[in-house]
MIDOSE-1310 file (N, C-alpha, C; in nm, 2 decimals, decimal comma, always signed):
residues 302
mqme	+2,40/-0,08/+5,71/+2,52/-0,11/+5,77/+2,60/-0,21/+5,68; +2,73/-0,18/+5,65/+2,80/-0,26/+5,56/+2,83/-0,39/+5,62; +2,86/-0,49/+5,54/+2,88/-0,63/+5,58/+2,99/-0,64/+5,68; +3,11/-0,59/+5,66/+3,22/-0,60/+5,75/+3,19/-0,53/+5,88
qirr	+3,12/-0,42/+5,88/+3,09/-0,36/+6,01/+2,99/-0,44/+6,09; +2,89/-0,50/+6,02/+2,80/-0,59/+6,08/+2,88/-0,71/+6,15; +2,97/-0,76/+6,08/+3,05/-0,87/+6,13/+3,13/-0,83/+6,25; +3,20/-0,71/+6,24/+3,28/-0,66/+6,36/+3,19/-0,63/+6,48
tvqr	+3,07/-0,58/+6,45/+2,98/-0,54/+6,56/+2,93/-0,66/+6,64; +2,88/-0,76/+6,56/+2,82/-0,88/+6,63/+2,92/-0,97/+6,69; +3,05/-0,96/+6,64/+3,16/-1,04/+6,70/+3,22/-0,96/+6,81; +3,17/-0,84/+6,84/+3,21/-0,75/+6,95/+3,36/-0,72/+6,94
vpea	+3,40/-0,68/+6,83/+3,54/-0,63/+6,81/+3,56/-0,50/+6,89; +3,67/-0,48/+6,96/+3,69/-0,37/+7,05/+3,65/-0,23/+6,98; +3,59/-0,15/+7,06/+3,54/-0,02/+7,01/+3,65/+0,09/+7,03; +3,67/+0,16/+6,92/+3,76/+0,28/+6,93/+3,69/+0,39/+7,00
vvkv	+3,76/+0,47/+7,08/+3,70/+0,58/+7,15/+3,77/+0,71/+7,12; +3,69/+0,81/+7,09/+3,74/+0,95/+7,06/+3,66/+1,04/+7,15; +3,72/+1,11/+7,24/+3,65/+1,21/+7,33/+3,70/+1,35/+7,31; +3,61/+1,44/+7,33/+3,65/+1,58/+7,34/+3,65/+1,62/+7,49
lprd	+3,76/+1,66/+7,54/+3,76/+1,69/+7,68/+3,71/+1,84/+7,69; +3,61/+1,86/+7,78/+3,52/+1,98/+7,76/+3,57/+2,10/+7,83; +3,66/+2,10/+7,93/+3,68/+2,21/+8,01/+3,81/+2,29/+7,98; +3,82/+2,41/+8,01/+3,94/+2,49/+8,01/+4,02/+2,49/+7,88
sndl	+3,95/+2,54/+7,77/+4,01/+2,54/+7,64/+4,01/+2,68/+7,58; +3,96/+2,78/+7,65/+3,94/+2,91/+7,59/+4,02/+3,03/+7,64; +4,13/+3,00/+7,70/+4,23/+3,11/+7,73/+4,37/+3,05/+7,73; +4,47/+3,14/+7,72/+4,61/+3,11/+7,71/+4,66/+3,02/+7,82
kaag	+4,62/+3,06/+7,95/+4,67/+2,99/+8,06/+4,62/+2,85/+8,06; +4,50/+2,83/+8,03/+4,44/+2,70/+8,03/+4,50/+2,61/+7,92; +4,53/+2,67/+7,81/+4,59/+2,60/+7,70/+4,73/+2,55/+7,74; +4,80/+2,65/+7,80/+4,94/+2,61/+7,84/+4,94/+2,50/+7,95
rhle	+4,85/+2,51/+8,04/+4,84/+2,41/+8,15/+4,81/+2,27/+8,09; +4,72/+2,27/+7,99/+4,69/+2,13/+7,94/+4,81/+2,08/+7,86; +4,88/+2,16/+7,78/+5,00/+2,11/+7,71/+5,10/+2,06/+7,81; +5,12/+2,13/+7,92/+5,22/+2,09/+8,02/+5,17/+1,96/+8,08
yigr	+5,04/+1,95/+8,11/+4,99/+1,83/+8,17/+5,01/+1,70/+8,08; +4,97/+1,71/+7,95/+4,98/+1,59/+7,87/+5,13/+1,55/+7,84; +5,22/+1,65/+7,85/+5,36/+1,62/+7,84/+5,42/+1,58/+7,98; +5,33/+1,56/+8,08/+5,38/+1,52/+8,21/+5,49/+1,61/+8,26
ygal	+5,47/+1,75/+8,23/+5,55/+1,85/+8,28/+5,70/+1,82/+8,24; +5,72/+1,79/+8,12/+5,85/+1,77/+8,06/+5,90/+1,63/+8,06; +5,83/+1,53/+8,12/+5,87/+1,39/+8,12/+5,85/+1,32/+7,99; +5,75/+1,37/+7,91/+5,71/+1,30/+7,78/+5,73/+1,40/+7,67
alet	+5,78/+1,35/+7,55/+5,80/+1,43/+7,44/+5,67/+1,44/+7,36; +5,63/+1,56/+7,31/+5,52/+1,59/+7,23/+5,56/+1,58/+7,08; +5,48/+1,51/+7,01/+5,50/+1,51/+6,86/+5,41/+1,61/+6,80; +5,46/+1,69/+6,70/+5,39/+1,80/+6,64/+5,34/+1,76/+6,50
ddgd	+5,26/+1,85/+6,44/+5,22/+1,83/+6,30/+5,34/+1,84/+6,20; +5,45/+1,90/+6,25/+5,57/+1,90/+6,16/+5,65/+1,77/+6,17; +5,61/+1,68/+6,26/+5,68/+1,56/+6,28/+5,80/+1,58/+6,38; +5,81/+1,69/+6,45/+5,91/+1,71/+6,54/+5,88/+1,65/+6,68
qlng	+5,98/+1,61/+6,75/+5,96/+1,56/+6,89/+6,01/+1,67/+6,98; +5,92/+1,73/+7,06/+5,95/+1,84/+7,15/+5,97/+1,78/+7,29; +6,09/+1,80/+7,35/+6,12/+1,76/+7,48/+6,11/+1,87/+7,58; +6,09/+1,84/+7,71/+6,09/+1,94/+7,81/+5,95/+2,01/+7,82
rvgk	+5,95/+2,12/+7,90/+5,82/+2,19/+7,92/+5,80/+2,28/+7,80; +5,71/+2,24/+7,71/+5,70/+2,31/+7,58/+5,57/+2,39/+7,56; +5,49/+2,40/+7,66/+5,36/+2,46/+7,65/+5,38/+2,60/+7,59; +5,46/+2,69/+7,65/+5,48/+2,82/+7,61/+5,53/+2,83/+7,47
alid	+5,62/+2,74/+7,43/+5,68/+2,74/+7,30/+5,57/+2,71/+7,19; +5,48/+2,62/+7,22/+5,38/+2,58/+7,13/+5,28/+2,70/+7,12; +5,24/+2,76/+7,23/+5,15/+2,87/+7,23/+5,21/+2,98/+7,14; +5,34/+3,01/+7,15/+5,40/+3,11/+7,06/+5,40/+3,07/+6,92
dwdl	+5,44/+2,94/+6,89/+5,45/+2,89/+6,76/+5,32/+2,89/+6,68; +5,21/+2,86/+6,76/+5,08/+2,85/+6,70/+5,01/+2,99/+6,70; +5,07/+3,09/+6,74/+5,01/+3,23/+6,75/+4,88/+3,23/+6,83; +4,88/+3,15/+6,93/+4,75/+3,15/+7,01/+4,73/+3,29/+7,08
dvdd	+4,84/+3,36/+7,10/+4,82/+3,49/+7,16/+4,74/+3,58/+7,07; +4,77/+3,57/+6,94/+4,69/+3,65/+6,84/+4,54/+3,61/+6,84; +4,52/+3,48/+6,84/+4,38/+3,43/+6,85/+4,31/+3,48/+6,97; +4,39/+3,48/+7,08/+4,33/+3,53/+7,21/+4,29/+3,67/+7,20
irrq	+4,37/+3,76/+7,14/+4,34/+3,90/+7,12/+4,21/+3,91/+7,04; +4,20/+3,83/+6,93/+4,08/+3,83/+6,85/+3,96/+3,79/+6,93; +3,98/+3,68/+7,01/+3,87/+3,63/+7,09/+3,82/+3,74/+7,18; +3,91/+3,81/+7,25/+3,87/+3,91/+7,35/+3,80/+4,02/+7,28
asla	+3,84/+4,06/+7,16/+3,78/+4,16/+7,08/+3,64/+4,13/+7,04; +3,62/+4,00/+7,00/+3,48/+3,96/+6,97/+3,39/+3,95/+7,08; +3,45/+3,93/+7,21/+3,37/+3,93/+7,33/+3,33/+4,06/+7,38; +3,41/+4,16/+7,34/+3,39/+4,30/+7,40/+3,25/+4,35/+7,37
gtrg	+3,20/+4,32/+7,26/+3,07/+4,38/+7,23/+2,95/+4,28/+7,25; +2,97/+4,18/+7,32/+2,87/+4,08/+7,35/+2,85/+4,06/+7,50; +2,74/+4,01/+7,54/+2,71/+3,98/+7,68/+2,67/+3,84/+7,69; +2,73/+3,77/+7,79/+2,69/+3,63/+7,81/+2,75/+3,54/+7,70
gksp	+2,70/+3,41/+7,70/+2,74/+3,32/+7,60/+2,88/+3,26/+7,63; +2,92/+3,16/+7,56/+3,05/+3,10/+7,58/+3,16/+3,16/+7,49; +3,27/+3,18/+7,55/+3,38/+3,24/+7,47/+3,44/+3,13/+7,38; +3,48/+3,16/+7,26/+3,53/+3,06/+7,17/+3,66/+2,99/+7,22
klih	+3,67/+2,86/+7,18/+3,79/+2,79/+7,22/+3,92/+2,83/+7,14; +4,03/+2,83/+7,21/+4,16/+2,85/+7,14/+4,21/+2,71/+7,09; +4,18/+2,61/+7,17/+4,23/+2,47/+7,13/+4,11/+2,38/+7,16; +4,12/+2,26/+7,09/+4,04/+2,15/+7,12/+4,12/+2,04/+7,18
klmf	+4,08/+1,98/+7,29/+4,15/+1,88/+7,36/+4,08/+1,74/+7,33; +4,15/+1,66/+7,25/+4,10/+1,53/+7,21/+4,17/+1,42/+7,28; +4,10/+1,31/+7,30/+4,17/+1,19/+7,35/+4,12/+1,07/+7,27; +4,22/+0,99/+7,23/+4,19/+0,87/+7,15/+4,23/+0,75/+7,23
smpp	+4,15/+0,65/+7,25/+4,19/+0,54/+7,34/+4,13/+0,41/+7,29; +4,19/+0,30/+7,34/+4,15/+0,16/+7,31/+4,16/+0,08/+7,43; +4,09/-0,04/+7,44/+4,08/-0,12/+7,56/+4,22/-0,17/+7,60; +4,23/-0,21/+7,72/+4,36/-0,28/+7,77/+4,40/-0,39/+7,68
gtpp	+4,53/-0,40/+7,66/+4,58/-0,51/+7,58/+4,61/-0,47/+7,43; +4,56/-0,35/+7,39/+4,59/-0,30/+7,26/+4,74/-0,25/+7,26; +4,82/-0,29/+7,16/+4,96/-0,24/+7,16/+4,96/-0,09/+7,15; +5,02/-0,02/+7,25/+5,03/+0,12/+7,26/+5,09/+0,19/+7,13
drvl	+5,19/+0,12/+7,08/+5,26/+0,19/+6,96/+5,16/+0,19/+6,84; +5,07/+0,09/+6,83/+4,97/+0,09/+6,72/+4,87/+0,20/+6,74; +4,83/+0,23/+6,87/+4,74/+0,34/+6,90/+4,80/+0,47/+6,86; +4,93/+0,49/+6,90/+5,00/+0,61/+6,86/+5,01/+0,62/+6,71
gavr	+5,04/+0,51/+6,64/+5,06/+0,52/+6,50/+4,93/+0,55/+6,43; +4,82/+0,50/+6,48/+4,69/+0,53/+6,42/+4,65/+0,67/+6,44; +4,68/+0,73/+6,55/+4,65/+0,87/+6,58/+4,73/+0,96/+6,49; +4,86/+0,92/+6,48/+4,95/+1,00/+6,39/+4,90/+1,00/+6,25
nfar	+4,86/+0,88/+6,19/+4,81/+0,88/+6,06/+4,68/+0,95/+6,04; +4,59/+0,93/+6,14/+4,46/+1,00/+6,14/+4,48/+1,15/+6,14; +4,56/+1,21/+6,22/+4,58/+1,35/+6,23/+4,64/+1,40/+6,11; +4,74/+1,33/+6,05/+4,80/+1,38/+5,92/+4,70/+1,38/+5,81
eqfa	+4,61/+1,29/+5,81/+4,51/+1,28/+5,70/+4,40/+1,39/+5,72; +4,37/+1,41/+5,85/+4,25/+1,51/+5,87/+4,30/+1,65/+5,88; +4,42/+1,68/+5,93/+4,45/+1,82/+5,97/+4,58/+1,87/+5,90; +4,66/+1,79/+5,84/+4,79/+1,84/+5,78/+4,77/+1,96/+5,69
fqrr	+4,85/+2,06/+5,71/+4,86/+2,19/+5,64/+4,73/+2,27/+5,66; +4,64/+2,23/+5,75/+4,52/+2,31/+5,78/+4,52/+2,36/+5,93; +4,55/+2,27/+6,02/+4,54/+2,30/+6,16/+4,67/+2,25/+6,23; +4,72/+2,33/+6,32/+4,83/+2,29/+6,40/+4,79/+2,20/+6,52
yafv	+4,87/+2,10/+6,54/+4,84/+2,01/+6,65/+4,96/+1,95/+6,71; +4,95/+1,89/+6,83/+5,05/+1,81/+6,90/+4,99/+1,70/+6,97; +5,06/+1,59/+6,99/+5,00/+1,47/+7,05/+5,11/+1,40/+7,13; +5,06/+1,31/+7,22/+5,15/+1,23/+7,30/+5,08/+1,11/+7,35
lhtd	+5,15/+1,00/+7,36/+5,09/+0,87/+7,41/+5,11/+0,86/+7,56; +5,00/+0,82/+7,63/+5,00/+0,79/+7,77/+4,98/+0,64/+7,79; +5,07/+0,58/+7,87/+5,05/+0,43/+7,90/+5,05/+0,41/+8,05; +5,01/+0,52/+8,13/+5,01/+0,50/+8,27/+4,88/+0,45/+8,33
eehp	+4,79/+0,42/+8,24/+4,66/+0,35/+8,27/+4,65/+0,23/+8,19; +4,55/+0,14/+8,23/+4,54/+0,01/+8,16/+4,51/+0,03/+8,01; +4,42/+0,13/+7,98/+4,39/+0,15/+7,84/+4,49/+0,25/+7,77; +4,56/+0,21/+7,67/+4,65/+0,31/+7,61/+4,57/+0,42/+7,54
hvhl	+4,62/+0,54/+7,56/+4,54/+0,65/+7,50/+4,64/+0,76/+7,46; +4,60/+0,84/+7,36/+4,67/+0,95/+7,31/+4,60/+1,08/+7,33; +4,66/+1,18/+7,39/+4,61/+1,31/+7,40/+4,65/+1,39/+7,27; +4,56/+1,46/+7,21/+4,59/+1,54/+7,09/+4,53/+1,68/+7,12
vlka	+4,62/+1,78/+7,11/+4,57/+1,92/+7,12/+4,57/+1,98/+6,98; +4,45/+2,03/+6,95/+4,43/+2,08/+6,81/+4,39/+2,23/+6,82; +4,47/+2,31/+6,74/+4,43/+2,45/+6,73/+4,30/+2,47/+6,67; +4,21/+2,55/+6,74/+4,07/+2,57/+6,69/+4,07/+2,65/+6,56
mseq	+4,16/+2,75/+6,55/+4,16/+2,83/+6,43/+4,25/+2,77/+6,33; +4,20/+2,75/+6,20/+4,29/+2,69/+6,10/+4,39/+2,79/+6,05; +4,48/+2,75/+5,97/+4,58/+2,84/+5,91/+4,51/+2,93/+5,81; +4,39/+2,89/+5,76/+4,32/+2,97/+5,67/+4,22/+3,06/+5,74
girl	+4,22/+3,06/+5,87/+4,13/+3,15/+5,95/+3,99/+3,10/+5,97; +3,98/+2,97/+5,96/+3,84/+2,91/+5,98/+3,84/+2,84/+6,12; +3,74/+2,87/+6,20/+3,73/+2,81/+6,33/+3,66/+2,68/+6,32; +3,71/+2,58/+6,39/+3,65/+2,45/+6,40/+3,56/+2,44/+6,51
nisk	+3,43/+2,40/+6,49/+3,34/+2,37/+6,59/+3,30/+2,22/+6,57; +3,33/+2,14/+6,67/+3,31/+1,99/+6,66/+3,17/+1,95/+6,69; +3,10/+1,90/+6,59/+2,96/+1,85/+6,61/+2,97/+1,70/+6,64; +2,85/+1,65/+6,67/+2,84/+1,51/+6,69/+2,87/+1,43/+6,57
atlr	+2,83/+1,48/+6,45/+2,86/+1,42/+6,33/+3,01/+1,41/+6,30; +3,08/+1,52/+6,33/+3,23/+1,53/+6,32/+3,29/+1,42/+6,41; +3,25/+1,41/+6,53/+3,31/+1,32/+6,62/+3,28/+1,17/+6,58; +3,16/+1,15/+6,53/+3,14/+1,01/+6,47/+3,23/+0,98/+6,36
hwrs	+3,25/+1,08/+6,27/+3,34/+1,06/+6,16/+3,48/+1,03/+6,20; +3,53/+1,11/+6,30/+3,67/+1,09/+6,35/+3,68/+0,96/+6,41; +3,58/+0,91/+6,49/+3,59/+0,78/+6,55/+3,60/+0,67/+6,45; +3,52/+0,68/+6,35/+3,52/+0,58/+6,24/+3,66/+0,58/+6,17
efar	+3,72/+0,70/+6,15/+3,84/+0,71/+6,08/+3,96/+0,65/+6,17; +3,95/+0,68/+6,30/+4,05/+0,63/+6,40/+4,05/+0,48/+6,40; +3,92/+0,42/+6,40/+3,91/+0,27/+6,39/+3,97/+0,22/+6,26; +3,94/+0,29/+6,15/+4,00/+0,24/+6,02/+4,15/+0,24/+6,02
hlrl	+4,21/+0,35/+6,08/+4,35/+0,35/+6,08/+4,41/+0,25/+6,17; +4,34/+0,21/+6,28/+4,39/+0,10/+6,36/+4,38/-0,03/+6,29; +4,28/-0,05/+6,21/+4,27/-0,18/+6,13/+4,38/-0,18/+6,03; +4,41/-0,07/+5,97/+4,52/-0,07/+5,87/+4,65/-0,11/+5,93
lgvp	+4,67/-0,09/+6,06/+4,79/-0,13/+6,14/+4,77/-0,26/+6,20; +4,67/-0,34/+6,17/+4,65/-0,47/+6,22/+4,58/-0,49/+6,35; +4,52/-0,38/+6,40/+4,45/-0,38/+6,52/+4,30/-0,39/+6,50; +4,23/-0,50/+6,55/+4,09/-0,51/+6,53/+4,02/-0,39/+6,60
anat	+3,94/-0,32/+6,53/+3,88/-0,20/+6,59/+3,75/-0,17/+6,52; +3,65/-0,12/+6,60/+3,52/-0,09/+6,54/+3,47/+0,04/+6,59; +3,37/+0,10/+6,53/+3,31/+0,23/+6,57/+3,16/+0,23/+6,54; +3,09/+0,18/+6,64/+2,94/+0,19/+6,63/+2,88/+0,26/+6,75
erav	+2,76/+0,31/+6,74/+2,70/+0,38/+6,85/+2,66/+0,28/+6,96; +2,66/+0,33/+7,08/+2,63/+0,25/+7,20/+2,49/+0,18/+7,19; +2,39/+0,26/+7,14/+2,26/+0,20/+7,13/+2,25/+0,09/+7,03; +2,33/+0,10/+6,92/+2,33/-0,01/+6,82/+2,39/-0,13/+6,88
rgeg	+2,48/-0,12/+6,97/+2,54/-0,24/+7,04/+2,46/-0,29/+7,15; +2,34/-0,22/+7,18/+2,26/-0,27/+7,28/+2,30/-0,22/+7,42; +2,38/-0,11/+7,42/+2,43/-0,06/+7,55/+2,36/+0,07/+7,58; +2,33/+0,09/+7,71/+2,26/+0,21/+7,75/+2,36/+0,32/+7,77
rnak	+2,32/+0,41/+7,86/+2,41/+0,52/+7,89/+2,54/+0,48/+7,95; +2,64/+0,56/+7,93/+2,77/+0,52/+7,98/+2,78/+0,53/+8,13; +2,78/+0,41/+8,19/+2,78/+0,40/+8,34/+2,91/+0,45/+8,39; +2,91/+0,53/+8,49/+3,03/+0,58/+8,56/+3,07/+0,48/+8,67
kdgi	+3,11/+0,36/+8,63/+3,14/+0,26/+8,73/+3,27/+0,28/+8,81; +3,37/+0,33/+8,74/+3,50/+0,34/+8,81/+3,50/+0,46/+8,91; +3,52/+0,42/+9,03/+3,54/+0,53/+9,13/+3,41/+0,58/+9,19; +3,29/+0,53/+9,15/+3,17/+0,58/+9,20/+3,16/+0,56/+9,35
yras	+3,19/+0,44/+9,40/+3,17/+0,42/+9,54/+3,28/+0,49/+9,62; +3,40/+0,49/+9,57/+3,51/+0,56/+9,64/+3,48/+0,71/+9,65; +3,43/+0,77/+9,54/+3,40/+0,91/+9,54/+3,29/+0,94/+9,64; +3,19/+0,85/+9,65/+3,08/+0,87/+9,74/+3,13/+0,88/+9,89
lrgd	+3,24/+0,81/+9,92/+3,29/+0,81/+10,06/+3,40/+0,91/+10,09; +3,47/+0,95/+9,99/+3,59/+1,04/+10,03/+3,55/+1,18/+10,04; +3,42/+1,21/+10,02/+3,37/+1,35/+10,05/+3,39/+1,45/+9,93; +3,41/+1,40/+9,81/+3,42/+1,49/+9,70/+3,29/+1,56/+9,67
styv	+3,29/+1,69/+9,65/+3,16/+1,75/+9,62/+3,14/+1,76/+9,47; +3,09/+1,64/+9,42/+3,08/+1,63/+9,27/+2,94/+1,57/+9,24; +2,91/+1,58/+9,11/+2,79/+1,53/+9,06/+2,78/+1,38/+9,09; +2,90/+1,31/+9,07/+2,90/+1,16/+9,08/+2,87/+1,13/+9,23
raqa	+2,93/+1,20/+9,32/+2,91/+1,17/+9,46/+2,76/+1,19/+9,50; +2,70/+1,30/+9,45/+2,56/+1,33/+9,48/+2,47/+1,23/+9,42; +2,50/+1,18/+9,30/+2,42/+1,07/+9,24/+2,43/+0,94/+9,32; +2,56/+0,91/+9,36/+2,58/+0,79/+9,44/+2,51/+0,79/+9,57
eava	+2,51/+0,91/+9,64/+2,45/+0,92/+9,77/+2,30/+0,91/+9,76; +2,25/+0,98/+9,65/+2,10/+0,98/+9,64/+2,05/+0,83/+9,61; +2,13/+0,76/+9,53/+2,09/+0,62/+9,50/+2,10/+0,53/+9,62; +2,21/+0,56/+9,70/+2,23/+0,48/+9,82/+2,12/+0,51/+9,92
dell	+2,07/+0,63/+9,93/+1,96/+0,66/+10,02/+1,84/+0,59/+9,98; +1,81/+0,58/+9,84/+1,70/+0,50/+9,80/+1,71/+0,35/+9,82; +1,84/+0,30/+9,81/+1,86/+0,16/+9,84/+1,83/+0,13/+9,99; +1,88/+0,22/+10,08/+1,86/+0,20/+10,22/+1,71/+0,20/+10,26
kgni	+1,63/+0,28/+10,18/+1,49/+0,29/+10,21/+1,41/+0,19/+10,13; +1,48/+0,12/+10,04/+1,41/+0,02/+9,96/+1,32/+0,08/+9,86; +1,36/+0,19/+9,80/+1,27/+0,26/+9,71/+1,35/+0,33/+9,60; +1,39/+0,25/+9,50/+1,47/+0,30/+9,39/+1,37/+0,37/+9,29
qvea	+1,40/+0,50/+9,26/+1,31/+0,58/+9,17/+1,34/+0,54/+9,03; +1,24/+0,53/+8,95/+1,25/+0,51/+8,80/+1,28/+0,64/+8,73; +1,38/+0,65/+8,66/+1,41/+0,77/+8,59/+1,32/+0,80/+8,47; +1,29/+0,93/+8,45/+1,20/+0,96/+8,34/+1,25/+0,91/+8,20
gkki	+1,38/+0,91/+8,19/+1,44/+0,87/+8,06/+1,43/+0,72/+8,03; +1,39/+0,64/+8,12/+1,38/+0,50/+8,10/+1,29/+0,46/+7,99; +1,18/+0,53/+7,97/+1,09/+0,50/+7,86/+1,16/+0,52/+7,73; +1,24/+0,63/+7,72/+1,31/+0,65/+7,59/+1,41/+0,54/+7,56
liqt	+1,48/+0,50/+7,67/+1,58/+0,39/+7,65/+1,51/+0,26/+7,60; +1,39/+0,23/+7,66/+1,32/+0,11/+7,62/+1,27/+0,12/+7,48; +1,22/+0,24/+7,44/+1,18/+0,25/+7,30/+1,29/+0,24/+7,20; +1,41/+0,30/+7,24/+1,53/+0,29/+7,15/+1,57/+0,15/+7,14
rkev	+1,57/+0,07/+7,25/+1,61/-0,07/+7,25/+1,52/-0,15/+7,16; +1,39/-0,12/+7,16/+1,29/-0,19/+7,07/+1,33/-0,17/+6,93; +1,36/-0,04/+6,90/+1,39/+0,00/+6,76/+1,52/-0,07/+6,71; +1,62/-0,07/+6,80/+1,75/-0,14/+6,77/+1,73/-0,28/+6,74
isgw	+1,65/-0,35/+6,83/+1,63/-0,50/+6,81/+1,56/-0,52/+6,68; +1,46/-0,44/+6,65/+1,38/-0,45/+6,53/+1,47/-0,44/+6,41; +1,56/-0,34/+6,42/+1,66/-0,32/+6,31/+1,75/-0,44/+6,29; +1,81/-0,49/+6,40/+1,89/-0,61/+6,39/+1,82/-0,73/+6,33
qdva	+1,69/-0,75/+6,37/+1,62/-0,86/+6,32/+1,60/-0,85/+6,17; +1,57/-0,73/+6,13/+1,56/-0,70/+5,98/+1,69/-0,74/+5,91; +1,80/-0,70/+5,97/+1,93/-0,73/+5,91/+1,95/-0,88/+5,90; +1,91/-0,95/+6,01/+1,93/-1,10/+6,01/+1,85/-1,16/+5,90
rqla	+1,72/-1,11/+5,88/+1,64/-1,17/+5,77/+1,70/-1,14/+5,64; +1,75/-1,02/+5,61/+1,81/-0,99/+5,48/+1,94/-1,07/+5,46; +2,02/-1,09/+5,56/+2,13/-1,18/+5,55/+2,10/-1,32/+5,51; +1,99/-1,37/+5,58/+1,95/-1,51/+5,55/+1,89/-1,52/+5,41
drgw	+1,82/-1,42/+5,37/+1,77/-1,42/+5,23/+1,87/-1,43/+5,13; +1,99/-1,37/+5,16/+2,10/-1,36/+5,06/+2,20/-1,48/+5,08; +2,16/-1,57/+5,17/+2,24/-1,69/+5,19/+2,35/-1,68/+5,29; +2,36/-1,57/+5,36/+2,46/-1,55/+5,47/+2,41/-1,60/+5,60
hdla	+2,39/-1,73/+5,60/+2,32/-1,79/+5,72/+2,40/-1,79/+5,85; +2,53/-1,81/+5,84/+2,62/-1,80/+5,96/+2,62/-1,66/+6,02; +2,63/-1,56/+5,93/+2,63/-1,43/+5,99/+2,49/-1,39/+6,04; +2,39/-1,44/+5,97/+2,25/-1,41/+6,02/+2,23/-1,47/+6,16
ndvr	+2,29/-1,59/+6,18/+2,28/-1,65/+6,32/+2,36/-1,58/+6,42; +2,48/-1,52/+6,38/+2,56/-1,44/+6,46/+2,48/-1,32/+6,51; +2,41/-1,26/+6,42/+2,33/-1,14/+6,45/+2,22/-1,18/+6,55; +2,15/-1,29/+6,53/+2,05/-1,33/+6,63/+2,11/-1,36/+6,76
rfvg	+2,22/-1,42/+6,77/+2,29/-1,44/+6,90/+2,33/-1,31/+6,96; +2,38/-1,22/+6,88/+2,42/-1,09/+6,93/+2,30/-1,02/+7,00; +2,18/-1,02/+6,93/+2,06/-0,96/+6,99/+2,02/-1,03/+7,12; +2,03/-1,17/+7,12/+1,99/-1,24/+7,24/+2,08/-1,22/+7,36
ympa	+2,20/-1,18/+7,33/+2,30/-1,15/+7,45/+2,32/-1,00/+7,47; +2,23/-0,92/+7,42/+2,24/-0,78/+7,46/+2,23/-0,76/+7,61; +2,31/-0,67/+7,67/+2,31/-0,65/+7,81/+2,17/-0,59/+7,86; +2,14/-0,62/+7,98/+2,02/-0,57/+8,04/+2,02/-0,42/+8,03
lrte	+1,90/-0,36/+8,00/+1,89/-0,22/+7,98/+1,88/-0,15/+8,12; +1,98/-0,06/+8,15/+1,98/+0,01/+8,28/+2,01/+0,16/+8,26; +1,94/+0,24/+8,34/+1,97/+0,38/+8,34/+2,10/+0,40/+8,42; +2,15/+0,52/+8,42/+2,27/+0,55/+8,50/+2,25/+0,52/+8,65
rewi	+2,13/+0,56/+8,70/+2,10/+0,54/+8,85/+2,09/+0,39/+8,88; +2,04/+0,31/+8,78/+2,03/+0,17/+8,80/+2,17/+0,10/+8,80; +2,26/+0,16/+8,72/+2,40/+0,11/+8,72/+2,46/+0,14/+8,85; +2,44/+0,26/+8,90/+2,50/+0,30/+9,03/+2,45/+0,21/+9,14
asyl	+2,32/+0,18/+9,14/+2,26/+0,09/+9,24/+2,32/-0,05/+9,24; +2,33/-0,10/+9,12/+2,39/-0,23/+9,10/+2,54/-0,23/+9,15; +2,61/-0,13/+9,12/+2,75/-0,12/+9,16/+2,76/-0,11/+9,32; +2,67/-0,03/+9,38/+2,68/-0,02/+9,52/+2,64/-0,15/+9,59
rqha	+2,54/-0,22/+9,53/+2,50/-0,35/+9,59/+2,62/-0,44/+9,59; +2,69/-0,44/+9,48/+2,80/-0,54/+9,47/+2,93/-0,51/+9,55; +2,95/-0,38/+9,58/+3,08/-0,34/+9,64/+3,07/-0,28/+9,78; +2,95/-0,25/+9,82/+2,94/-0,19/+9,96/+2,95/-0,30/+10,07
spta	+3,06/-0,29/+10,15/+3,08/-0,37/+10,26/+2,98/-0,32/+10,37; +2,95/-0,40/+10,47/+2,87/-0,35/+10,58/+2,92/-0,23/+10,65; +3,05/-0,22/+10,67/+3,11/-0,10/+10,74/+3,10/+0,02/+10,65; +3,13/+0,01/+10,52/+3,12/+0,12/+10,43/+2,98/+0,16/+10,41
emel	+2,88/+0,07/+10,41/+2,74/+0,10/+10,40/+2,70/+0,18/+10,52; +2,75/+0,15/+10,64/+2,71/+0,22/+10,76/+2,77/+0,36/+10,75; +2,89/+0,38/+10,70/+2,95/+0,51/+10,69/+2,88/+0,59/+10,59; +2,84/+0,53/+10,48/+2,76/+0,61/+10,38/+2,63/+0,65/+10,43
qqri	+2,56/+0,56/+10,51/+2,44/+0,60/+10,57/+2,45/+0,72/+10,67; +2,56/+0,72/+10,74/+2,59/+0,83/+10,84/+2,61/+0,96/+10,76; +2,68/+0,95/+10,65/+2,70/+1,07/+10,57/+2,56/+1,13/+10,52; +2,48/+1,03/+10,47/+2,35/+1,08/+10,42/+2,26/+1,14/+10,53
sr	+2,27/+1,09/+10,65/+2,18/+1,14/+10,76/+2,23/+1,27/+10,82; +2,35/+1,32/+10,78/+2,40/+1,44/+10,84/+2,32/+1,56/+10,79
């Protein structure tokens, strides 16, 4: 790990986030719906790889301009002789975000510069800034097939590289940003904290609700089950701590005593290791009122 990244990580510089939104990317209707959605159905202008600002409901225009109908014909032809499997995507739906308080215009500028560097003259794309939530974020729609006829499949390595580059472009614009793996920062699985309890009560038939109700049932019975993956998390945490301790020793040996001490403090303040179910249990304990707890118990007993 390079010196500056060590410093950013142990000083807990805000982490840049790049996500691939997984659903509805492999047919024309779905692509059009997403383009309309990120443009807030004409309320927001989409910026394109040409630098144009497109106003109004532009989903159909972009589909035509990008020749997605041609890609769709090719896709259907390739599927005709196969059985099962996933159909190839027409577009990739990306989201770039930063924590609350980050200047939205800098997030937009970083995505603009990132996209130009990564995709210009190779892949068609359009993007738009959203500021209707606490964390400023940019939606970017990327054509899966390049202008040279090469289909993009996004691997974990690709996503790590993009996240690192997004953080770099943010720093070039004066925004402190880092890009490290959750495990390296001492964080476990991404806890679904927001909306867990509300989802468990409003009757949504979702994985989150099922998880919340299962954990709530265990809480009421006083019997929280230990997840099989906990052993893996514990072993990963041991390896991470060992790695950071080695970094601290090397820094001290080279005379970087202040940074070595920062690393030791960083390790000492790593958050408690919890699985997803343990996070849910903690959330429910903190937020469940007696009335809500009774309602949840009634739902479980039905």
